[in-house]
C-alpha positions as CSV (number, residue, x, y, z in Angstrom):
1,X,-48.7,-5.5,-43.5
2,X,-47.6,-8.8,-45.0
3,X,-44.3,-7.3,-46.0
4,X,-44.4,-5.3,-42.6
5,X,-44.0,-8.1,-40.7
6,X,-42.0,-10.0,-42.7
7,X,-38.8,-6.6,-42.3
8,X,-39.0,-7.3,-38.6
9,X,-39.1,-11.4,-38.2
10,X,-35.7,-10.9,-40.8
11,X,-35.1,-8.1,-39.4
12,X,-34.8,-8.6,-35.0
13,X,-35.0,-12.7,-34.9
14,X,-31.5,-14.0,-35.3
15,X,-31.3,-17.0,-37.9
16,X,-28.5,-19.9,-37.3
17,X,-26.5,-21.0,-40.0
18,X,-27.8,-24.4,-40.3
19,X,-27.0,-27.4,-43.2
20,X,-29.5,-27.9,-45.9
21,X,-31.8,-31.0,-45.3
22,X,-34.7,-31.8,-46.6
23,X,-36.8,-35.3,-46.5
24,X,-35.3,-39.3,-47.1
25,X,-32.1,-37.6,-44.4
26,X,-30.8,-38.8,-41.7
27,X,-29.8,-36.2,-39.1
28,X,-29.4,-35.1,-35.6
29,X,-30.3,-32.2,-33.7
30,X,-28.6,-31.4,-30.6
31,X,-30.2,-29.2,-28.5
32,X,-30.7,-27.4,-24.8
33,X,-32.8,-28.8,-22.2
34,X,-33.3,-27.0,-18.9
35,X,-33.7,-29.4,-15.5
36,X,-34.5,-27.3,-12.6
37,X,-31.7,-25.1,-13.1
38,X,-29.3,-27.1,-14.6
39,X,-29.0,-26.8,-18.4
40,X,-27.8,-30.3,-21.1
41,X,-27.1,-31.1,-24.6
42,X,-29.5,-34.0,-25.2
43,X,-29.8,-35.3,-29.7
44,X,-32.2,-36.2,-31.4
45,X,-31.4,-38.5,-33.8
46,X,-33.9,-40.4,-37.2
47,X,-35.2,-39.4,-41.0
48,X,-36.6,-36.1,-41.5
49,X,-40.5,-36.2,-42.7
50,X,-41.1,-33.6,-44.1
51,X,-40.0,-29.2,-44.1
52,X,-42.7,-27.2,-43.4
53,X,-43.4,-23.2,-43.2
54,X,-40.8,-20.8,-44.3
55,X,-39.2,-17.7,-42.5
56,X,-39.7,-18.1,-38.8
57,X,-42.2,-20.4,-38.9
58,X,-40.3,-22.7,-41.2
59,X,-40.7,-26.5,-39.3
60,X,-39.0,-30.1,-39.8
61,X,-40.5,-33.5,-38.8
62,X,-38.2,-36.2,-37.9
63,X,-38.9,-39.6,-36.9
64,X,-36.7,-42.1,-35.0
65,X,-37.9,-46.0,-33.6
66,X,-37.0,-46.0,-30.2
67,X,-37.1,-49.8,-30.3
68,X,-40.3,-50.9,-31.7
69,X,-42.4,-48.1,-31.0
70,X,-41.8,-45.0,-33.6
71,X,-41.2,-41.4,-32.6
72,X,-41.6,-38.3,-34.0
73,X,-40.6,-35.3,-33.3
74,X,-41.5,-31.3,-34.2
75,X,-38.6,-28.7,-34.2
76,X,-39.3,-25.1,-34.5
77,X,-36.1,-24.1,-37.1
78,X,-35.7,-20.5,-35.0
79,X,-35.9,-22.3,-31.8
80,X,-33.7,-20.9,-29.0
81,X,-32.5,-24.1,-27.3
82,X,-31.6,-25.8,-30.9
83,X,-27.5,-25.4,-30.8
84,X,-26.8,-27.4,-34.6
85,X,-28.4,-29.9,-36.4
86,X,-25.5,-32.7,-38.1
87,X,-27.0,-34.6,-41.2
88,X,-25.7,-37.8,-40.6
89,X,-26.9,-39.3,-44.3
90,X,-28.1,-37.9,-48.0
91,X,-31.9,-39.5,-48.2
92,X,-32.8,-40.2,-52.1
93,X,-36.3,-39.5,-51.9
94,X,-39.0,-39.0,-54.5
95,X,-41.1,-36.8,-52.2
96,X,-41.0,-33.6,-50.4
97,X,-42.6,-34.7,-47.2
98,X,-42.8,-38.9,-47.0
99,X,-45.6,-39.5,-44.6
100,X,-45.6,-43.6,-46.1
101,X,-42.4,-43.8,-44.2
102,X,-44.5,-44.4,-41.1
103,X,-46.0,-47.9,-42.4
104,X,-42.9,-49.4,-43.5
105,X,-40.8,-51.2,-41.2
106,X,-38.0,-53.5,-40.7
107,X,-35.8,-53.6,-44.8
108,X,-38.3,-51.2,-46.8
109,X,-37.8,-48.7,-44.7
110,X,-34.1,-48.4,-45.2
111,X,-33.7,-45.3,-47.6
112,X,-31.3,-45.4,-50.3
113,X,-28.3,-42.9,-50.0
114,X,-28.5,-40.0,-52.3
115,X,-25.6,-40.0,-55.5
116,X,-22.4,-37.5,-54.8
């Protein structure tokens, strides 16, 4: 049954090609917002806290600071409103889910860049 479900998801759900990114990377997500009959593009720039799930149910969480308040947003990878994802910086972190990042403020909240 699981194989059949995976087959149907792979065949009929359109996959968008996004760049590879993971926890610790700073990315900008461009997505479409509908307000009444108008649509506009909005972006959300922040640090990836986690990627979770696989296949069609995969999601990623982004955290940014808006003033002194931390804002997190969860995006499904297959969201039709997603237009593009830009990777601004690759971060060097040792964990796949960096929830400790929520408690850090100031210079402690800076993630080192990954060496190429």
